[in-house]
Residue, then its C-alpha position, 0 to 999 in steps of 0.5 A: x301178835x305175830x303181825x306186830x312182832x314181825x313189824x317190830x323186827x322189820x323196824x329194828x332191822x331197817x333202823x340198824x341198816x340206817x346206822x351201819x355206815x354212820x357207826x363205821x364212819x365213827x369208828x374210822x375217826x375214833x381209831x385215830x384219836x380215842x382207844x376208849x371210843x374205838x372199843x365202844x364203837x366196835x361193840x356197837x358195830x357187832x350189835x348192829x350187825x346182828x340186829x340188821x341180820x347181816x350175819x345171815x349173809x356171812x357165808x355168802x360173804x366168805x364165799x365171794x371174798x377170799x380176803x374175808x374168808x382168810x381173815x375169819x379162818x385166822x381168828x378161828x385158828x386162834x380160838x382152836x389154839x386155846x384148846x391146847x394152849x399152855x396158859x389159862x383160859x383167861x389168858x387165852x380168851x384175852x388174846x382171842x379178843x386182841x385178834x377179834x378185829x379180824x372179824x370186822x373185815x367180813x362185817x364191814x364188807x357187808x356194810x359197804x357194798x354201796x358206793x355212796x357208803x364207801x365214799x362216806x368212809x373214805x371221806x372220814x378216812x381223809x378227814x381223820x388223816x388231815x386232823x391227825x396231821x394238823x394236830x401233830x404240827x400244832x403239838x410240834x410247834x407247842x400250840x397244843x399241849x396234847x403230847x403225852x407220848x413223847x412225840x407230836x402225835x395222838x397215838x405213838x410214833x409207830x402208829x402215827x407214822x403207819x397212818x400218815x405214810x398210807x395217807x401220803x400214798x392216797x394223796x399222791x394217787x388223788x393228786x395224779x388223777x388231775x382232779x379238782x383239788x390236785x394242788x390240795x392233795x399235792x400239798x398234803x402229800x408234801x406235808x405228810x412226807x415232811x411230818x414222817x421225816x422231820x416231825x414224827x420220825x417213825x422208822x417203820x413209817x419212813x420205810x413204808x412211805x419210801x416203798x409206797x412211793x416206789x410202788x406208786x411209780x410202778x402203778x402209774x408211770x412208764x419205764x422211764x419215769x420209774x427209773x427217774x423215780x428210783x434215782x430221785x428217791x435214792x438221791x433224796x434219802x442219801x441227802x437225808x442220811x448225810x445232812x439231816x440230824x433227824x436221820x439219827x434214828x435210822x442211822x442208829x437202827x443201822x448201826x444197831x443191826x451191824x453190831x448185832x450181827x458181829x460174832x459177839x453181838x453188841x448193843x443188844x439193849x438198843x431198840x433194834x438189838x432187842x428186836x433181834x433178840x426177840x426174834x432169835x428166841x422166837x424162832x427157838x420157840x417155834x422150833x420146840x413145837x413147829x406144827x401147831x405152836x404152844x397155843x393161843x396166848x402162850x407167847x409171854x409165858x414160853x418166852x419167859x421160860x426160855x429167856x429168864x433174863x429180865x433185861x430181855x423180857x417181852x410179851x410181844x416179839x414186835x413181829x407179827x409172823x413170829x407172834x403167830x408162829x410161837x402161838x399157832x405154829x406153821x399152821x397158823x403162819x400158813x393161814x396168815x400168809x394165805x390172808x396176805x396172799x389173798x389180798x395180793x391176788x384179789x386186788x387184781x380183780x378190783x377197779x384200778x383206783x381200789x386196786x392201787x390202794x389195796x396194793x399199798x395197804x397190803x405193802x404197808x401191812x407186810x412192812x409193819x408186820x416185819x417190825x411190829x405186831x399190827x393185828x395184835x396191836x389195838x389201834x393198828x389192828x382196827x385200822x388195818x381191818x377197817x381199811x382192808x374191808x373198805x378196799x375189798x368191799x368193791x369186790x363184794x358189791x360187784x359180785x353181789x350185783x352180778x348174782x342179782x342179775x344172773 
């Protein structure tokens, strides 16, 4: 009986290992196109992680990979924050579930220790990005009637622009490496830029891609080429601002910011004006309980208490730092900053290609965190968690290899 039980357990474990990469690939693609499928696949991910007994390796993963450790620490602090929150247990649990993708980082890292498996997931990222770009243009030219968001994208404007801005950065590196498909990657890079500025003009994505282009220049060029890159970007952006009607959202954002900074703020009901209002009151909420915050899931309730005016109601300050700070205080902010800083320093230990992409991903996450709540938001949170795991799993693989040869 023991022999049969052991054999069955081993078979289940081996079969679960076989499906790890397939489910990860499916997760990457589903993130781009279907929230429902992504939820189902992420649940399968957890089941496979348990059945494959990869959870046994979790302490070792956290020890070897600081990024995974900080991610799990942030999730643990959200759980701790539910012990002193001002809202119901149900509301606190709901917020914890929104940050559950932080657990995916160590989980996926343990799945992607093999170069072959990482290659499959990068290919899934490439295919999903190309499809997102293709469908965006098909919707833009009214060939496909799938535009339910008001923008030519499956997801919202912000989400799409974050995805495509990083894809442009990815394609730039691939094109520069003089590989077999250099022309293809260069064409995709140009299409991505056109899509970001003329098809789905998300300001967050536009800011990210400009920053990523400059980062690319710092990573791959010498000083003279870097200077030329800065001049080129400045010239192109000047032309865009002054001669393209597609620059209206950026000009509107600048005008809203200038109006809000006046002694008597104007246009507070604009997109940027509302954001500034959210941030102002978020700071006041943090000042009320600066050390540990108001507790997990408390933002909506505490904000409504402080700001009863329905014109400025909010369940999300559109800033990850403020979202965490209100709930978990400076302690939570320290952990989130630790999570970001760990990516900066750990990226330096990666091979060049993974290091460059990890640096670009970190820059994307920081910029997105300033104007949105990417870890809180389902699609962006799952995407960032998956891509972070994909970039930093190389470190896990190297450390595992060193340990096995010691």
